[in-house]
C-alpha positions as CSV (number, residue, x, y, z in Angstrom):
1,M,4.7,-6.2,11.9
2,S,3.8,-8.2,9.0
3,V,0.9,-7.6,6.2
4,L,0.7,-11.1,4.6
5,G,-2.6,-12.0,4.3
6,K,-3.7,-8.2,2.9
7,H,-3.6,-6.8,0.0
8,V,-0.6,-4.0,-0.9
9,V,-1.1,-1.3,-2.9
10,L,2.2,1.1,-3.1
11,V,1.2,4.4,-4.5
12,H,3.3,7.5,-4.6
13,P,2.7,9.5,-1.7
14,D,2.1,13.4,-3.6
15,D,-0.5,11.3,-5.7
16,V,-3.1,10.6,-3.0
17,N,-3.7,11.9,0.5
18,L,-2.5,8.8,2.2
19,A,-4.9,9.1,5.7
20,D,-7.7,9.0,3.3
21,A,-6.1,5.9,1.6
22,K,-5.5,4.0,4.3
23,A,-9.0,4.9,6.0
24,L,-10.5,3.5,2.8
25,A,-8.0,0.6,2.4
26,A,-8.9,-0.9,5.8
27,Q,-12.7,-1.5,5.0
28,H,-11.3,-3.8,2.5
29,D,-8.4,-5.7,3.6
30,T,-6.0,-3.7,2.0
31,T,-2.8,-1.9,2.9
32,V,-1.5,1.2,1.2
33,V,1.8,2.1,1.4
34,G,3.6,5.4,0.5
35,N,6.7,4.9,-1.6
36,R,8.4,7.3,-3.5
37,F,10.0,5.1,-6.0
38,V,6.7,4.3,-7.4
39,P,6.2,6.1,-10.4
40,R,3.9,9.4,-10.5
41,G,0.0,8.4,-11.1
42,Q,0.7,4.6,-11.1
43,L,-0.1,2.0,-8.3
44,L,1.7,-1.2,-7.4
45,L,-0.1,-4.1,-6.4
46,V,2.3,-6.5,-4.3
47,N,1.2,-10.0,-3.8
48,P,1.0,-10.9,-0.3
49,A,2.6,-13.6,-0.5
50,L,5.9,-12.5,-1.9
51,W,5.7,-9.4,0.7
52,E,6.8,-9.6,4.7
53,W,7.3,-6.1,6.1
54,R,10.0,-6.3,9.4
55,P,11.0,-3.2,11.4
């Protein structure tokens, strides 16, 4: 799976309803990823040119 070409937003999973956030993001060519290392209350926008996720 690659998310290259999309905006990738990392969020703390306790801060948002991830299912709702992902559904909304899908309409805006954005991927929302829950990451417990992101500080509470913050979003981290990842440059998609530098991001690739491999299983």
